[in-house]
N, C-alpha and C positions, 0 to 999 in steps of 0.2 A: 119609581114615585111611593113606593110601600114605605122602599127604605127611608125615606126622607121621613113622614107620617110617625116611622119610628124613633128617631129623630128628635120630632116636635113634640114626642110626647114624652120623653126621656129628660130630657130640655127641662119642657115643663113642671114637672116632680119636680128634679132637681131646685127650679127657682119657685117652688111652694115650697120646699120642706130650706127654702134658703131664709126666707123669710118670719120661719119661727121658734128663733131666738136668736134678737143681732146678741154677736157678741161683744158688740162693748157701747154704750150711747154715754152722754153726759151724766152723775149726777150719784148711785151709791154703788160703790159694786162690794160685794162679800167675798174675800178671801181664805185661808185656809195653811195653814202651818203648821203639819208634822213634826217632832222635835221628836229625836233621837241622836245616844252618841258619835252612831258614825259619820251624822251630818255636821257635826266638829270638826276643826283646824287648829290644831291636830286632832286626831279621829283617836274619841277612844271607846273603852270598850263595856263603857255602866249600862248596865240592862235598866236603866232609866229610862221614861218615854216622856211623849205628853202628845197634848192636839189645843192650837189653839186659833178662834175666828178671827178675823177680819175685821171694823168693811171702813171702811174709806169712803169720802166723797169727796170727787178729784176738780171736784170746785171754789169748792172752801181748804182743802188740804185736812179736812179733817180728818183722825186716823182715833180707833176705839179696839182695843183686844179684849175681847174674854179668856179663858181658856183653863187646863189645868196639866201637873206633872202629877208623875207618879217612878217610888222605884230609885228616888239618885243614891247614890251612895253618902252623901251628906248633906245635912242640913242646907235650903237653896239660900245666899244672899243678897241677889239679885237677876237680874230681867230686861231685857231692855231687846226696841228695835234696832236692829241694826240697818248701814248700808251705804252708798249702793257697791257691791259685789255680790256674785252670782257665790252657785254651791263651786267648793275648796277654797275661796274667798277670802280673807277679816276687811271687814271696816268698821267705822267709828261708828259710835251709838249715833243713831238721830234721837226716837225718845225713851224716854225710862217708861218703864213698868213698876208696880207692883207684886214682890210674889209676898201670899199666904202660907202656911201651913211649913211645915219640913223636909224629909224626904219626900210628904207628897202635900200638892197641895192645889192654889191656884194665882194664876196670871192676871193682871189686869191692869188699863190704865192707856194712855191716852193723851194725842197729842194732836199740832196741827205742822202738818208737812210743809216745805217749799214743792215751785210745782216742777225743781228738777226731782226732788225725791219720791212726787207724784206720780208721776210716770216711770222711773225705776221701779215704785213697788207694782206697778201696774206690769209691768215688764220682768216682773220675776228680781227684784237684784237688792232687795231688800230682805233679810230674816231674822227668827227672833231669837237668842236664845235664855239657858236663865243659866245662874255662874251658880256654883255651892264652894262650902270652908275646901271640900279635897279638891278642884276642880274649878281653880280662880278665875280663867278665862274661859271659863262655860263647860255645861258638861251635857248637855241636851239644846241640841238645834234644828233651828227645820228656815225653807225656802218659805214666804213667802205666795203663796202662787194660786193664782185664778182656777178655780172646779168650770169643771166639762156643766156649761149650767143642764141639770134633769129635767126632759120635759112626760109632763105628763102621757101617760099609753095613750089615755082617749083623744089628747091635742097630736098625738102621732098614727094611730088610726083614721082618726077623721082627717085627716089632710091626706092620708093615701089613696082613705074612699074618692075623697074628694079629685085627685089627683087621676086615677084610675076613670070615672066617669067623666073627665075631661077627655082622657086620651082616646077611650071606645068612644066618644062621640066625635073625634078630631078618624079616626080611623074608620068609621062609619059613614063618615059625611061622600057623599056623591057630585061629584063634579054638576052645576045646570048643564042637563041638555043644549048647545049651541052660542055658550060665552067659554072660552076660555081664559 
């Protein structure tokens, strides 16, 4: 009987923690791209790098990008969201972006995705790249991916305390005499 109570405690804790941060929901998603030459196809050995934050509304298909890059081998000439393609594969442009600066600068812009492109972006099948005069096919690239949402430690601590208190209650409950 004690084993059953411990199993109930573990299952209850897992259930409580699973409600802490839903994996996805309709609405706005914040995604990220970390760009470098190693992600380009074909690979290039640039020292350039960059990061972008992508905001996607999966209901309307509206997407916007803000980011920066640095250390390119020559001036940036273009930037885009490409899709649908996973890592190691190339795909066509689905949204043109604006790049400002030379070998270091910013990327911004947005557009509207089709429902299929929204699904692809949420599944990691889009990427952002920055093109340069030295690397016209793209100098740096990063897949657009969802980050694991961070739960504030206070919420995690509160959930753990509640789970332990609930478990302690279950483990200390005594059956009522005469009731089976």
